C-alpha positions as CSV (number, residue, x, y, z in Angstrom):
1,M,0.0,0.3,-0.2
2,Q,2.7,2.3,0.8
3,R,4.5,1.6,-2.4
4,A,1.6,2.3,-4.5
5,A,0.9,5.5,-2.5
6,L,4.4,6.7,-2.6
7,R,4.8,6.2,-7.0
8,T,2.2,8.7,-7.1
9,V,4.1,11.2,-5.3
10,P,7.4,13.1,-7.5
11,L,10.6,11.4,-6.5
12,L,12.2,14.3,-4.4
13,P,9.1,15.0,-2.0
14,A,8.9,11.2,-1.8
15,L,12.8,10.8,-0.7
16,V,11.8,13.6,1.7
17,V,9.0,12.1,3.5
18,R,10.6,9.2,3.7
19,C,13.9,10.5,5.7
20,L,11.5,13.0,7.7
21,L,9.4,9.5,8.6
22,H,11.8,7.1,9.2
23,P,11.4,5.3,12.6
24,R,15.2,6.4,13.2
25,R,13.8,10.0,13.5
26,T,10.2,9.5,13.9
27,A,8.5,7.6,17.2
28,L,5.2,7.5,15.9
29,L,2.7,9.7,13.0
30,T,-0.3,11.4,13.8
31,T,-2.6,12.7,11.6
32,N,-5.8,15.0,11.9
33,V,-8.7,13.8,9.7
34,R,-11.9,16.3,9.6
35,L,-14.6,15.1,7.6
36,G,-17.5,17.3,6.5
37,D,-21.0,17.4,7.6
38,G,-23.6,15.8,6.4
39,I,-22.1,12.5,4.8
40,T,-24.1,9.4,3.5
41,V,-24.3,6.1,2.5
42,N,-26.8,4.7,0.2
43,G,-28.9,7.9,1.3
44,D,-28.8,7.0,5.1
45,P,-26.9,9.7,7.2
46,V,-23.6,8.9,8.9
47,R,-23.8,9.5,12.5
48,R,-20.0,8.5,13.6
49,A,-16.9,8.4,11.6
50,V,-13.5,7.3,13.0
51,A,-10.1,6.7,10.6
52,L,-8.1,4.0,11.0
53,P,-4.6,4.8,10.6
54,P,-2.2,2.6,8.8
55,L,1.2,1.8,9.6
56,L,3.8,3.2,7.5
57,F,7.3,3.6,7.0
58,G,7.9,0.5,9.6
59,N,7.1,3.0,12.6
60,P,5.6,1.2,15.3
61,L,2.4,3.7,16.3
62,T,0.2,5.7,14.2
63,V,-2.6,7.8,15.9
64,A,-5.4,9.5,14.1
65,L,-8.0,12.3,15.6
66,T,-11.3,12.1,13.7
67,T,-13.5,15.1,13.6
68,Y,-16.9,14.6,12.0
69,G,-19.7,17.0,13.0
70,S,-19.2,18.4,16.5
71,E,-17.6,14.8,17.7
72,S,-14.2,13.7,17.3
73,A,-13.1,10.3,18.2
74,V,-9.0,8.9,18.4
75,A,-7.6,6.0,16.7
76,F,-4.4,4.1,17.7
77,T,-2.4,1.2,15.2
78,S,0.5,-0.3,16.7
79,D,2.7,-3.1,15.6
80,L,3.3,-6.1,17.5
81,T,5.9,-5.2,19.4
82,D,3.7,-3.0,21.7
83,P,3.0,-5.2,24.7
84,D,-0.2,-3.7,25.5
85,P,-2.2,-1.8,23.3
86,A,-4.9,-1.8,25.4
87,L,-3.1,0.6,27.9
88,L,-3.1,3.4,24.8
89,P,-6.5,5.2,25.2
90,A,-6.2,5.4,29.1
91,L,-2.1,6.8,28.5
92,W,-3.4,9.4,26.1
93,E,-6.5,10.1,28.4
94,E,-4.1,11.0,30.9
95,A,-1.8,13.0,28.9
96,L,-4.7,15.1,27.6
97,A,-5.8,16.0,31.7
98,E,-2.1,16.8,32.1
99,L,-2.5,19.4,29.5
100,E,-5.6,21.0,30.6
101,K,-4.2,20.9,34.1
102,T,-1.0,22.7,33.1
103,Y,-2.9,25.2,30.6
104,G,-6.0,25.7,32.6
105,M,-7.8,24.7,29.5
């Protein structure tokens, strides 16, 4: 899948992407997926959407924040070296609570 995606990118930007996102330089990949309101499938309204991020370039963890309408959801994809992926949501919530406390949000 990643090879097919990189074939569509010109050579120089693809090289930059490979270098910058290499696991030796990047511990994880994150993305924010904002979806427009009013999506339908076969005429039925979509009520909730969550993007499932792929693992790319050998990185062990990818996190995607999906925003659809007034709701947001986070999804984690980790490789087999993650000893306990079930801990990721709780760790995420702890980090958000710490940011909220630190910055008075």
